[in-house]
C-alpha positions in Angstrom: -3.2 85.7 68.1 -0.2 87.3 66.5 3.1 88.4 68.2 3.2 92.2 68.0 5.7 93.6 65.9 9.0 94.1 67.7 12.3 94.0 66.1 14.4 91.8 68.3 12.4 89.0 70.5 15.6 88.6 72.6 15.4 92.3 73.8 11.5 91.6 74.4 12.9 88.9 76.9 15.3 91.1 78.6 12.6 93.9 79.1 10.1 91.3 80.6 12.9 89.9 82.9 13.6 93.7 84.2 9.9 94.3 85.5 9.2 91.1 87.6 6.5 93.1 89.9 4.0 90.3 88.7 5.4 87.1 89.7 4.1 83.6 90.6 5.2 80.1 91.3 4.0 77.6 88.5 3.2 74.0 89.2 2.7 72.8 85.6 4.3 69.8 84.8 5.0 69.0 80.5 3.8 71.5 78.3 0.2 72.2 79.3 -1.4 75.3 80.4 0.4 77.3 83.0 -1.1 76.6 86.6 -0.5 79.7 88.9 -0.2 78.8 92.3 0.8 81.9 94.2 3.5 85.0 94.5 7.0 84.4 94.8 8.0 87.1 97.2 6.3 89.6 99.4 7.1 92.4 97.0 5.3 90.8 93.9 1.8 90.5 93.1 -0.5 87.8 91.4 -1.3 88.0 87.8 -5.3 87.9 88.7 -4.5 91.1 91.2 -2.8 93.1 89.1 -4.1 92.5 85.4 -7.7 92.0 84.3 -8.2 88.8 82.4 -7.2 88.7 79.0 -4.3 88.8 76.9 -0.8 89.2 78.7 2.9 88.6 77.9 4.6 86.0 80.0 8.0 84.8 80.7 8.5 81.4 82.3 11.7 80.3 83.8 12.2 76.6 84.6 15.9 76.2 85.6 18.1 77.7 82.6 15.5 77.0 80.2 13.2 80.3 79.1 9.6 80.7 77.3 8.4 83.8 76.4 5.0 84.0 75.1 1.7 85.6 74.3 -1.0 83.9 76.3 -4.4 84.3 77.6 -5.1 84.9 81.2 -7.9 83.4 83.1 -8.4 82.5 87.0 -5.0 81.2 88.0 -4.3 80.0 84.5 -2.5 81.2 81.2 -2.8 79.7 78.2 0.6 79.1 76.4 1.4 80.5 73.3 5.3 80.9 72.9 7.0 83.2 70.8 10.9 82.7 71.7 12.2 79.9 73.8 16.0 79.3 75.0 16.2 75.5 75.7 19.5 74.0 76.7 21.3 77.2 75.6 19.8 77.1 72.1 17.5 80.2 71.4 14.4 79.8 68.5 12.2 82.2 67.6 11.5 80.9 64.2 9.3 77.9 65.1 9.2 77.7 68.9 7.3 75.3 70.7 6.2 75.2 74.5 9.1 74.1 76.8 8.6 70.9 79.0 7.9 72.2 82.6 9.1 70.5 85.8 6.4 71.8 88.5 8.7 74.4 89.8 8.7 77.1 87.6 8.6 80.7 87.7 6.0 82.7 85.6 6.5 86.5 85.1 4.8 89.6 83.7 5.4 93.0 83.0 2.0 94.4 81.4 -1.1 93.4 79.8 -1.5 93.1 76.0 -3.0 96.7 76.0 -0.3 98.4 77.9 2.3 96.3 75.9 1.1 97.3 72.6 1.0 100.9 73.4 4.8 100.5 74.4 5.7 98.8 71.6 3.8 101.6 69.5 5.7 104.1 71.1 9.1 102.3 70.7 8.5 101.9 67.0 7.2 105.8 66.6 9.5 107.3 64.4 7.9 110.8 64.0 9.6 112.5 67.1 7.0 111.7 69.6 9.0 113.8 72.1 9.2 116.8 70.0 12.8 117.0 70.1 14.4 120.3 68.5 17.6 121.0 66.9 18.7 123.2 69.7 17.9 120.2 72.2 20.6 117.9 70.4 23.0 120.9 70.1 22.1 121.9 66.4 20.9 125.2 66.8 22.9 126.9 64.2 22.7 124.1 61.2 20.7 125.1 58.3 18.1 122.7 56.8 19.6 122.4 53.3 20.9 119.2 51.5 24.6 118.6 50.6 23.9 119.3 47.1 22.1 122.5 47.9 24.6 123.8 50.6 26.4 127.5 49.5 29.9 127.8 49.5 30.9 128.8 53.0 33.0 132.2 53.7 35.9 129.9 54.8 35.9 127.8 51.6 35.6 130.9 49.6 38.4 132.4 51.3 40.7 129.4 50.7 39.2 129.1 47.1 40.5 132.6 46.5 44.0 131.8 47.5 44.3 128.7 45.0 43.4 130.6 41.8 46.9 130.2 40.1 47.4 126.3 41.4 44.1 125.7 40.0 45.2 126.6 36.6 48.4 124.7 36.7 46.1 121.6 37.9 43.7 122.2 34.7 46.7 122.4 32.4 48.1 118.8 33.9 44.6 117.4 34.1 44.0 118.0 30.4 47.7 116.8 29.3 47.9 113.5 27.0 51.6 113.5 26.7 52.5 111.5 29.9 53.2 114.2 32.1 54.4 111.7 34.7 56.7 109.9 32.3 55.0 106.5 33.3 56.8 103.5 31.7 55.6 100.0 30.6 57.0 98.5 33.5 55.3 100.9 36.1 51.9 99.5 34.4 53.1 96.0 34.5 53.6 95.4 30.8 57.5 95.4 30.8 58.0 92.6 28.5 55.3 93.8 25.9 56.7 94.5 22.7 55.8 97.8 20.7 54.2 96.1 17.7 50.7 96.6 16.4 48.8 93.3 16.2 49.0 93.1 12.4 52.8 93.1 12.7 53.2 90.9 15.6 55.2 87.7 14.9 53.8 84.0 15.7 55.1 83.5 19.3 57.0 80.4 20.6 54.1 78.7 22.1 51.8 79.6 19.2 54.2 77.9 16.7 54.5 74.8 19.3 50.9 74.5 18.9 50.8 74.9 15.3 53.6 72.5 15.1 51.6 69.9 16.9 48.8 70.4 14.3 50.7 69.7 11.1 50.1 65.9 11.5 46.4 66.4 12.0 46.2 68.5 8.9 47.8 65.7 7.0 45.5 63.6 8.2 42.7 65.6 6.8 44.1 66.2 3.6 44.5 62.3 3.1 41.0 61.9 4.0 39.7 64.6 1.6 41.8 63.1 -1.2 40.6 59.5 -0.5 38.9 57.9 -3.3 38.2 54.5 -1.3 34.7 55.1 0.2 36.0 56.4 3.5 32.8 56.8 5.1 31.7 53.5 4.2 28.5 54.9 2.3 26.2 52.0 1.9 23.3 51.8 -1.0 20.7 52.9 1.9 22.6 56.0 2.6 21.9 57.3 -1.0 18.4 56.0 -1.3 19.5 52.8 -3.5 18.7 50.3 -0.6 16.2 48.0 -2.6 18.2 48.1 -5.8 19.8 44.8 -7.0 23.2 44.5 -8.1 22.5 43.4 -11.8 23.1 44.9 -15.0 20.1 45.9 -17.2 20.7 43.1 -19.3 20.6 40.6 -16.6 17.6 41.9 -14.6 15.3 39.2 -14.1 11.6 39.4 -15.4 9.7 41.7 -12.9 6.5 40.5 -11.3 4.8 43.5 -13.3 6.3 42.3 -16.4 5.5 38.5 -15.6 1.9 39.6 -15.0 1.9 41.4 -18.5 3.4 38.5 -20.1 0.4 36.2 -18.5 -1.9 37.8 -20.8 -0.2 37.0 -24.0 -0.3 34.1 -26.3 2.3 31.4 -26.5 4.1 31.1 -29.9 3.9 27.4 -29.5 0.5 25.8 -29.1 -1.5 28.9 -28.3 -5.0 28.3 -26.7 -7.0 31.6 -27.0 -10.0 32.2 -25.2 -13.0 35.0 -25.8 -13.4 35.8 -29.6 -10.2 35.6 -31.6 -10.1 37.5 -34.8 -8.0 38.0 -37.7 -7.8 39.7 -41.1 -9.7 37.6 -43.7 -7.6 36.5 -46.6 -8.3 37.3 -50.4 -10.5 34.8 -51.8 -8.5 32.1 -53.7 -5.7 32.5 -51.2 -4.0 29.4 -50.7 -1.0 29.7 -48.2 -0.2 29.3 -44.4 -2.6 32.3 -43.3 -5.2 31.8 -40.8 -8.5 31.3 -42.3 -11.5 33.0 -40.8 -15.0 32.2 -40.9 -15.7 34.5 -43.6 -12.8 32.9 -45.3 -14.3 29.5 -45.1 -17.7 30.6 -46.3 -16.8 32.5 -48.9 -14.5 29.5 -50.5 -16.8 26.8 -49.5 -18.6 27.0 -53.2 -15.5 27.0 -55.0 -14.2 23.7 -53.7 -17.2 21.5 -52.5 -16.2 18.2 -50.9 -17.7 15.3 -52.3 -19.6 13.6 -49.6 -20.4 10.3 -51.8 -17.0 10.1 -52.4 -16.1 9.7 -48.7 -18.9 7.8 -47.6 -18.2 5.0 -50.3 -14.4 5.0 -49.8 -12.8 2.1 -48.2 -11.2 3.6 -45.2 -9.9 0.4 -43.9 -6.9 0.6 -46.4 -4.7 3.4 -47.2 -5.2 5.4 -50.1 -3.3 8.5 -51.7 -5.6 11.7 -51.3 -5.5 12.3 -55.1 -7.0 9.2 -55.6 -10.2 10.5 -53.6 -12.4 12.6 -56.2 -12.4 16.1 -55.5 -10.2 15.9 -52.3 -6.9 17.1 -53.9 -8.5 20.0 -55.3 -10.0 21.1 -52.0 -6.7 20.7 -50.3 -4.7 22.9 -52.6 -7.5 25.4 -52.5 -7.6 25.3 -48.4 -3.8 25.6 -47.9 -3.3 27.6 -44.8 -0.2 30.1 -44.4 1.3 31.1 -41.3 3.6 34.1 -41.5 6.4 34.4 -39.2 7.3 37.7 -38.0 10.2 37.6 -35.4 9.9 41.2 -34.2 7.8 42.2 -31.3 6.8 45.4 -29.9 6.7 46.0 -25.9 5.8 49.1 -24.0 7.3 49.7 -20.4 5.8 52.1 -18.3 8.2 55.1 -17.0 8.7 56.1 -13.8 10.8 58.6 -12.0 12.5 59.0 -8.6 14.7 61.0 -6.5 17.8 59.6 -4.7 18.1 61.5 -1.0 21.7 61.7 -0.3 22.7 59.6 3.0 23.8 61.4 6.1 27.3 60.4 7.4 29.1 61.7 10.6 32.6 62.8 10.7 34.7 61.6 13.7 38.0 62.7 15.2 40.2 65.7 16.1 39.8 68.3 13.4 41.2 71.5 13.3 38.0 73.9 13.7 39.3 76.6 11.6 40.8 74.7 8.6 39.1 76.1 5.6 39.8 72.8 3.4 37.6 70.8 6.0 34.8 73.4 6.1 34.9 73.1 2.4 34.7 69.3 2.4 32.2 68.9 4.9 29.6 70.9 3.1 30.7 69.6 -0.4 27.9 67.7 -1.7 29.3 66.6 -5.0 31.0 63.1 -4.0 34.4 64.7 -2.9 35.6 60.9 -2.2 34.4 59.9 -5.7 32.6 56.9 -4.3 31.7 54.6 -7.1 28.9 52.2 -7.7 31.1 49.2 -7.1 32.0 50.7 -3.5 28.5 51.0 -2.6 27.9 47.6 -4.0 26.3 48.3 -7.2 28.8 47.5 -9.8 26.6 46.1 -12.3 23.7 48.4 -12.2 23.4 50.5 -15.6 23.0 54.4 -15.5 19.7 54.5 -17.1 16.5 55.8 -16.3 13.4 53.3 -15.8 11.7 54.7 -19.2 15.1 54.2 -21.0 16.0 50.9 -19.8 16.6 48.1 -22.3 14.5 44.8 -22.3 16.6 42.5 -20.4 17.8 39.0 -21.6 15.5 37.3 -19.2 12.6 39.4 -20.3 13.5 39.0 -23.9 13.3 35.5 -23.5 9.8 35.3 -22.2 8.6 37.6 -24.9 9.9 35.6 -27.7 7.8 32.9 -26.4 4.6 35.3 -26.7 2.8 35.9 -30.2 2.9 39.1 -32.1 -0.4 40.9 -32.1 0.5 41.6 -35.8 0.8 38.5 -38.1 1.7 36.2 -35.6 3.2 32.8 -36.8 2.2 29.7 -34.4 3.8 26.5 -33.9 2.4 23.1 -32.3 -1.2 23.0 -32.1 -2.8 26.4 -31.7 -6.3 26.2 -30.2 -9.2 28.6 -30.2 -13.0 28.5 -29.3 -15.0 27.5 -32.2 -17.3 30.1 -33.4 -21.2 29.6 -32.8 -22.1 31.0 -36.1 -20.9 33.1 -39.1 -22.2 36.7 -37.6 -18.6 38.0 -37.2 -16.7 37.3 -40.4 -13.2 37.9 -39.1 -13.5 35.4 -36.0 -10.8 32.8 -36.5 -12.1 29.3 -37.5 -11.3 26.1 -36.1 -11.2 22.4 -37.7 -14.6 22.0 -35.8 -16.3 25.0 -37.6 -14.9 23.9 -40.9 -16.0 20.7 -40.4 -19.7 22.1 -39.2 -19.8 24.5 -42.3 -18.8 22.2 -45.2 -21.4 21.1 -47.9 -22.9 17.5 -47.0 -20.6 17.8 -43.7 -19.5 14.6 -42.5 -19.7 13.0 -39.1 -18.3 10.4 -37.0 -14.5 9.8 -37.8 -14.6 11.9 -40.8 -13.8 14.8 -38.4 -10.3 13.8 -38.7 -10.3 14.4 -42.3 -11.1 17.7 -41.9 -8.6 18.3 -39.3 -6.1 17.5 -41.8 -7.5 19.7 -44.2 -6.7 22.4 -41.8 -3.4 21.3 -40.7 -0.7 23.4 -42.3 0.0 21.3 -45.5 4.2 21.6 -46.3 4.3 18.2 -48.4 3.0 16.9 -51.6 -0.6 15.7 -51.8 0.4 12.5 -52.9 2.3 11.9 -49.8 -0.9 12.1 -47.7 -3.0 8.9 -46.8 -6.4 8.7 -44.8 -7.0 5.4 -42.7 -10.0 4.5 -40.8 -13.2 3.0 -41.1 -16.5 5.0 -42.3 -19.3 5.3 -39.9 
């Protein structure tokens, strides 16, 4: 159960001590229930004789210690529920616990719970339970009006009537803005203040001293702003060029992408074609270094038939000039190949674009916050220190966009080893797949194709003869010899 509302528990304890008309000895040792053993004197009563079993207010005295509580009374016993204690001189009503008893304590009570509750309710009643009147408290003539609503009393009015002239002077004095009391600046604690406006105030000695201390700092700031030696140590990463190599466009190596493209091109020296290489067919009767297509070979075969009998009857164990072989010189003169050299090359490069993000940098040191030069410097995004490409380790990089970059020396060297699409001139021993038939007249002809499609085509060692026929001829026919043994 809860302790009844009461403003001061210490007052409660004092009140309980005062009654002591119910008082018994207690044999309890420790903190268990209170065991009641009999009255303490002839003029006191036992709990069970004076109070019906139920809730009671009790006070236990054990030497100098005290416990006041709200307990449950049963025959010769009270269940303890302390509400306040006084233990070793320390009062506690916030978190009291039962005090430890020694078997010779005294328990007193002034009322039952019901009687006490009614007493507390009466004590807390603020609605004038005794109907006290103003006459009973000596205020019978007082009117029930608030201070704000009180009228001017007769005595006050009489006094005011005699103060009219004085009031006029007072009002004039109050309204005066001409310093009627001649108050001085010393009287208001400003004896040392000069009569100058804020705009006209000079620089004080202390302000000047502070400004003098700032001169060196300002010089340092100006020197920093004017510096052209990359004072912030800007790195390529700071300006979005961390992956750029410090090489000029002419010195750049062949990139992986360029090399991949070059790998798909034919070499000028001894190209080895795949697939179905084609070329324009030369005009019939052409005798030059121009490549012969299958169409050209077939179209010209009737004009220069190789005499098979001459080849088969020729003694190839000894050397003979080509001019001595019937009809062979005419065939060679007619089948002369032409290779037209074209040193120009065309190469398209892809285009790309990118953005270079300005890197961040941090200013450290002591700066004058209000310095406009510093403020402008901090927000200047136009390279105020004139940082050069050499200062960020890119001195050899040319300022050209990707689409406008020239062919580097290394790339040009690789391109020079590749064949042009238009009128290429080959050296060495160019190779190509031999056409299976003559259904595509623009296909490149190989020596094997010429061999297989010539009238009375030879076989065996004579393939070497046709290989010589298709070789570029840049010498006199009389200087060529054929050697070998016919099959």
